[in-house]
C-alpha positions as CSV (number, residue, x, y, z in Angstrom):
1,M,-29.9,-14.6,-108.0
2,S,-27.1,-13.3,-106.2
3,E,-29.2,-11.7,-103.8
4,W,-30.9,-15.1,-102.9
5,M,-27.8,-16.8,-102.6
6,G,-26.7,-14.6,-100.0
7,L,-29.9,-14.7,-98.0
8,L,-30.0,-18.5,-98.2
9,G,-26.0,-18.5,-96.8
10,Q,-26.9,-16.1,-93.9
11,Q,-29.7,-18.6,-92.9
12,V,-27.5,-21.7,-93.2
13,S,-24.5,-20.3,-90.8
14,P,-26.2,-20.5,-87.9
15,V,-27.3,-24.0,-88.1
16,S,-23.7,-24.8,-88.7
17,N,-22.6,-23.4,-85.8
18,L,-25.2,-24.8,-83.6
19,M,-24.4,-28.2,-85.0
20,L,-20.3,-27.7,-84.6
21,G,-21.2,-26.5,-81.0
22,V,-23.2,-29.9,-80.3
23,F,-20.7,-31.9,-81.8
24,I,-17.9,-30.4,-79.9
25,L,-20.0,-30.8,-76.5
26,V,-20.8,-34.4,-77.7
27,T,-17.0,-35.0,-78.0
28,V,-16.0,-33.9,-75.0
29,L,-18.8,-35.5,-72.8
30,V,-17.5,-39.0,-74.8
31,L,-14.0,-38.3,-74.1
32,V,-15.1,-37.7,-70.4
33,F,-17.0,-40.8,-70.2
34,L,-14.2,-42.9,-71.8
35,A,-11.7,-41.2,-69.3
36,V,-13.9,-41.9,-66.5
37,F,-14.5,-45.6,-68.1
38,A,-11.0,-46.4,-68.4
39,R,-10.4,-45.3,-64.8
40,Y,-12.9,-47.5,-62.9
41,F,-13.3,-50.2,-65.7
42,S,-10.6,-52.3,-64.1
43,L,-12.0,-51.8,-60.6
44,W,-15.7,-52.5,-61.9
45,I,-14.2,-55.6,-63.6
46,Q,-13.0,-56.9,-60.3
47,C,-16.0,-56.3,-58.8
48,K,-18.1,-58.4,-61.2
49,M,-15.6,-61.1,-61.3
50,T,-15.4,-61.5,-57.7
51,R,-19.1,-60.8,-56.8
52,A,-18.4,-57.8,-54.6
53,G,-21.7,-56.1,-55.3
54,I,-20.1,-52.8,-56.2
55,S,-21.8,-51.0,-59.2
56,F,-19.7,-48.9,-61.4
57,P,-21.6,-45.6,-60.3
58,N,-21.2,-46.3,-56.8
59,L,-17.3,-46.4,-58.0
60,V,-17.9,-43.0,-59.4
61,M,-19.6,-41.5,-56.6
62,M,-17.0,-43.0,-53.9
63,S,-14.0,-40.0,-55.6
64,F,-17.0,-37.6,-54.9
65,R,-17.4,-38.5,-51.4
66,K,-13.3,-38.5,-51.2
67,V,-13.1,-42.1,-50.4
68,N,-10.4,-44.3,-52.2
69,P,-12.2,-46.6,-54.3
70,A,-9.2,-49.2,-54.6
71,V,-9.1,-49.6,-51.1
72,I,-12.6,-50.1,-50.7
73,V,-12.9,-52.7,-53.7
74,R,-9.7,-54.5,-52.5
75,A,-11.1,-55.2,-49.0
76,K,-14.9,-56.0,-50.3
77,I,-12.9,-58.7,-52.3
78,M,-11.1,-59.8,-49.4
79,A,-14.1,-60.4,-47.3
80,V,-16.1,-61.9,-50.1
81,Q,-13.6,-64.4,-51.2
82,A,-13.0,-65.0,-47.4
83,G,-16.4,-66.1,-46.9
84,I,-16.7,-63.7,-43.8
85,T,-19.6,-61.8,-45.4
86,R,-21.9,-64.5,-44.4
87,A,-20.9,-64.5,-40.8
88,Y,-20.6,-60.3,-40.5
89,P,-22.7,-58.4,-42.6
90,I,-20.2,-55.8,-44.1
91,S,-21.5,-53.1,-46.6
92,T,-19.8,-51.0,-49.0
93,R,-21.3,-48.3,-47.1
94,A,-19.8,-49.8,-43.7
95,L,-16.7,-50.0,-45.2
96,E,-16.5,-46.4,-46.8
97,A,-17.8,-45.0,-43.2
98,H,-14.7,-46.9,-41.4
99,Y,-12.5,-45.3,-44.2
100,L,-14.0,-41.6,-43.7
101,A,-13.8,-42.3,-39.8
102,G,-9.7,-42.9,-40.3
103,G,-10.0,-46.2,-39.8
104,N,-7.4,-48.7,-41.6
105,V,-10.0,-50.9,-43.7
106,P,-7.7,-53.3,-45.0
107,N,-6.2,-54.4,-41.5
108,V,-9.7,-54.5,-40.1
109,I,-10.6,-57.0,-42.7
110,R,-7.7,-59.1,-42.5
111,A,-8.1,-59.2,-38.9
112,L,-11.7,-60.5,-39.5
113,I,-10.5,-63.0,-41.5
114,A,-7.6,-64.3,-39.3
115,A,-10.6,-64.1,-36.6
116,H,-13.0,-65.9,-38.4
117,R,-10.3,-68.8,-39.5
118,A,-9.2,-69.2,-35.9
119,N,-12.9,-69.4,-34.6
120,L,-12.4,-66.4,-32.5
121,D,-15.6,-64.2,-31.2
122,L,-15.1,-61.2,-33.6
123,D,-17.6,-59.0,-35.3
124,W,-17.4,-56.0,-37.6
125,Q,-18.7,-53.5,-35.1
126,T,-16.1,-54.5,-32.5
127,A,-13.2,-55.0,-35.2
128,Q,-13.7,-51.3,-36.5
129,A,-14.2,-49.9,-32.8
130,I,-10.6,-51.7,-31.8
131,D,-9.3,-50.2,-34.9
132,L,-10.8,-46.3,-34.3
133,A,-9.7,-46.8,-30.9
134,G,-5.9,-46.7,-31.9
135,R,-5.0,-50.7,-31.3
136,D,-3.6,-52.7,-34.0
137,I,-6.5,-54.9,-34.7
138,L,-4.8,-57.7,-36.8
139,D,-1.6,-57.7,-34.4
140,A,-4.3,-58.5,-31.5
141,V,-5.9,-61.3,-33.5
142,R,-2.4,-62.7,-34.2
143,T,-1.2,-62.3,-30.4
144,S,-4.6,-64.1,-29.5
145,V,-3.8,-67.1,-32.1
146,Y,-0.4,-67.0,-31.3
147,P,0.7,-66.2,-27.7
148,K,3.8,-63.8,-27.4
149,V,6.4,-63.8,-24.6
150,I,7.1,-60.6,-22.1
151,D,10.0,-60.2,-20.2
152,C,9.8,-59.2,-16.5
153,P,11.3,-56.9,-15.8
154,D,11.0,-55.0,-19.2
155,P,14.9,-54.8,-20.7
156,N,13.9,-51.9,-22.4
157,K,13.1,-49.8,-19.0
158,S,15.3,-51.4,-16.6
159,S,18.5,-53.1,-16.7
160,G,18.6,-55.1,-13.6
161,P,16.1,-57.8,-12.4
162,L,13.4,-58.0,-9.8
163,E,14.8,-57.7,-6.2
164,A,12.8,-59.5,-3.6
165,V,13.6,-60.2,0.0
166,A,12.8,-63.9,1.7
167,G,11.6,-64.4,5.0
168,D,14.9,-65.0,6.5
169,G,16.1,-61.8,5.2
170,I,18.5,-62.9,2.1
171,Q,17.7,-60.9,-1.4
172,L,16.9,-62.6,-4.4
173,K,17.0,-61.5,-7.7
174,V,14.6,-62.5,-10.2
175,R,14.0,-62.5,-13.9
176,A,10.8,-63.9,-15.4
177,R,9.0,-64.7,-18.8
178,V,5.3,-64.1,-19.4
179,T,3.2,-65.5,-22.0
180,V,0.2,-63.8,-22.9
181,R,-2.5,-63.6,-25.6
182,T,-4.8,-61.0,-26.4
183,N,-8.4,-60.9,-24.9
184,I,-10.3,-59.6,-27.6
185,K,-13.4,-58.6,-25.2
186,Q,-11.2,-56.5,-23.1
187,L,-9.3,-55.0,-25.7
188,V,-11.1,-51.7,-25.8
189,G,-10.6,-50.0,-22.4
190,G,-8.1,-52.6,-21.1
191,A,-4.6,-52.2,-19.4
192,T,-1.5,-52.4,-21.9
193,E,1.5,-54.6,-21.2
194,E,3.1,-52.2,-18.9
195,T,0.1,-52.9,-16.4
196,V,0.8,-56.8,-16.7
197,I,4.6,-56.5,-16.1
198,A,3.8,-54.3,-13.2
199,R,1.4,-56.5,-11.7
200,V,3.2,-59.8,-12.4
201,G,6.8,-57.9,-10.9
202,Q,4.5,-56.9,-7.6
203,G,3.2,-60.6,-7.5
204,I,6.6,-62.1,-7.6
205,V,7.8,-59.7,-4.9
206,Q,5.0,-60.7,-2.7
207,A,5.4,-64.4,-3.0
208,I,9.1,-64.2,-2.5
209,G,8.4,-61.9,0.6
210,S,6.1,-64.5,2.2
211,T,8.2,-67.4,1.8
212,P,10.3,-68.4,4.9
213,S,13.4,-69.1,3.5
214,Y,15.3,-68.2,0.2
215,K,16.4,-71.6,0.1
216,D,12.4,-72.9,-0.6
217,V,12.9,-70.5,-3.9
218,L,15.8,-72.0,-5.2
219,E,14.4,-75.3,-4.6
220,N,11.2,-74.8,-6.2
221,P,10.9,-71.6,-8.2
222,D,7.7,-73.1,-9.6
223,S,5.7,-72.3,-6.5
224,I,6.4,-68.7,-7.1
225,S,5.2,-69.0,-10.7
226,R,1.8,-70.8,-9.4
227,T,1.2,-68.5,-6.3
228,V,1.6,-65.4,-8.9
229,L,-0.5,-67.0,-11.4
230,N,-3.6,-67.7,-9.3
231,Q,-3.8,-64.1,-8.1
232,G,-5.8,-63.2,-11.2
233,L,-3.4,-60.7,-12.3
234,E,-5.0,-60.3,-15.8
235,A,-8.4,-58.6,-14.6
236,Q,-9.2,-55.3,-16.6
237,T,-6.1,-55.8,-19.1
238,A,-6.2,-56.7,-22.9
239,F,-4.8,-59.7,-22.2
240,E,-4.8,-63.4,-20.5
241,I,-1.7,-64.6,-19.1
242,V,-1.1,-68.2,-20.1
243,S,1.8,-68.9,-18.0
244,I,4.5,-67.2,-16.0
245,D,8.0,-68.9,-15.8
246,I,11.1,-68.0,-13.6
247,A,13.8,-67.7,-16.0
248,D,16.7,-66.8,-13.7
249,V,17.1,-66.7,-9.8
250,D,20.4,-65.1,-8.2
251,V,21.4,-64.8,-4.6
252,G,22.0,-61.2,-3.5
253,E,23.0,-59.6,-0.2
254,N,21.6,-60.4,3.3
255,I,19.6,-57.6,3.9
256,G,18.2,-59.0,7.2
257,A,21.9,-58.8,8.8
258,R,22.6,-55.4,7.4
259,L,19.3,-54.2,8.7
260,Q,19.9,-55.7,12.1
261,A,23.5,-54.0,12.2
262,D,22.2,-50.8,11.1
263,Q,19.6,-51.4,13.9
264,A,22.1,-52.0,16.6
265,E,24.2,-49.0,15.5
266,A,21.2,-46.9,15.9
267,D,20.6,-48.6,19.3
268,M,24.0,-47.6,20.5
269,R,23.8,-44.0,19.2
270,V,20.4,-43.9,21.2
271,A,21.9,-45.2,24.1
272,Q,24.9,-43.0,23.7
273,A,22.7,-40.0,23.4
274,K,20.4,-40.9,26.4
275,A,24.0,-41.5,28.7
276,E,25.1,-37.8,27.5
277,E,21.8,-36.4,28.7
278,R,21.9,-38.2,32.0
279,R,25.8,-36.8,32.3
280,A,24.7,-33.6,31.6
281,A,22.0,-33.6,34.1
282,A,24.2,-35.0,36.6
283,M,26.7,-32.2,35.9
284,A,24.1,-29.3,36.3
285,R,22.9,-31.0,39.4
286,E,26.2,-30.9,40.9
287,Q,26.6,-27.3,40.0
288,E,23.2,-26.7,41.4
289,M,24.4,-28.2,44.9
290,I,27.7,-26.3,44.8
291,A,25.5,-23.1,44.5
292,K,23.5,-24.2,47.4
293,V,26.5,-24.8,49.6
294,Q,28.0,-21.6,48.7
295,E,24.7,-20.3,49.6
296,N,24.4,-22.0,52.8
297,R,28.1,-20.6,53.8
298,A,26.9,-17.3,53.0
299,K,23.8,-17.6,55.4
300,V,26.6,-19.1,58.2
301,V,28.7,-16.0,57.7
302,L,25.2,-13.6,57.8
303,A,24.6,-15.8,61.1
304,E,28.1,-15.5,62.6
305,A,27.9,-11.7,62.0
306,E,24.8,-11.7,64.3
307,V,26.5,-13.2,67.2
308,P,28.4,-9.9,68.3
309,K,25.5,-8.1,67.9
310,A,23.6,-10.5,70.2
311,I,26.5,-10.5,73.0
312,S,26.2,-6.7,72.8
313,A,22.6,-6.9,73.6
314,A,23.1,-9.4,76.1
315,F,25.7,-7.1,78.0
316,R,23.1,-4.2,77.4
317,S,20.4,-6.2,79.1
318,G,22.3,-7.8,82.1
319,K,21.9,-11.2,80.8
320,L,25.3,-11.9,80.1
321,G,28.4,-11.3,82.6
322,L,31.7,-10.5,81.9
323,L,33.2,-13.5,83.4
324,D,30.5,-15.6,81.5
325,Y,32.0,-14.0,78.3
326,Y,35.5,-14.8,79.3
327,E,34.5,-18.4,80.2
328,L,32.8,-18.8,76.6
329,K,35.9,-17.6,74.9
330,N,38.2,-19.9,76.8
331,I,36.0,-22.7,75.7
332,Q,36.0,-21.7,72.0
333,A,40.0,-21.5,72.2
334,D,39.9,-25.3,73.8
335,T,37.6,-26.4,70.7
336,K,40.1,-24.9,68.5
337,M,43.2,-26.2,69.8
338,R,41.5,-29.7,70.1
339,D,40.4,-29.2,66.2
340,S,44.1,-28.3,65.1
341,I,45.4,-31.4,67.5
342,A,43.4,-33.7,65.7
343,S,44.0,-32.6,62.4
344,M,47.7,-32.7,63.0
345,E,47.3,-36.3,63.9
346,A,45.6,-37.0,61.0
347,V,48.0,-35.6,58.9
348,A,50.9,-37.8,60.8
349,A,48.7,-41.2,60.2
350,G,48.3,-40.5,57.0
351,S,52.0,-40.1,56.3
352,L,52.9,-43.2,58.3
353,T,50.1,-45.1,56.3
354,K,51.9,-44.2,52.8
């Protein structure tokens, strides 16, 4: 009898171990299910109550796809409650794809809601493209609804005003305020605020420069604003210019007079340089003439040295006699005497004149 009981215990023991293992496994699965259910139950209830259309298994799979379920659920609930899903087909997969691409899903949904309320032409594809491009789509929509004012020049980059010179040479210092709103269609690839400020500054300087007198600008600064506004400065930018207002106009220096004075001084220096050049040329010419006089005197001395040789040759050839030679000497002596008498008379006349 004891042997049969031992054999029976050996047969029951493996069955008990198997049942215990199954019980433990079921318990672990139940606990895991309860933990998962407790984690996603609140989000699932929110989806059910708001008809967001996100199932419980989809919520669980979001975690495996490394997507934050809370962000997607809140974004989908906002879209459904605001009614934009009827205008823009936004699926849960699209929200997850934008989240995985690094986009700001709640910001895009808020921007779409604001654009839908303001009747702006903005769809889901454009909004997510703008967000992925690095632009703040919500701020862009707000600026499109409520225009903002930009100072020109930018006080953060320039402490002074714009400086322009009117047609009469008077300098004007101008500060302007530009009211802009976002152009959603050109937000991707459009130029930023810096370009708008630069273009407006360029237009103001050009408009003042084409004005005949600074008095015209002081009397009617609105003409400058209209001229600049009609130039189409918002082309290829992310903004639409609503208005350009001249906030402050100050009169500066007389640039025209200063330039004329500088030009007169430059002309005087050029004239002085030319006069010095002519003086140097005259002095060089004078020295050249003195050298030529000395050269000619040397030639005379050389010619006078040939006279005795010629006289000697005339004596040897018989062409000149002794009496003729003495007569020539007398004539030369008489000529020297007359020259000395003339010089003495000139000196006496000069002393009497003094």
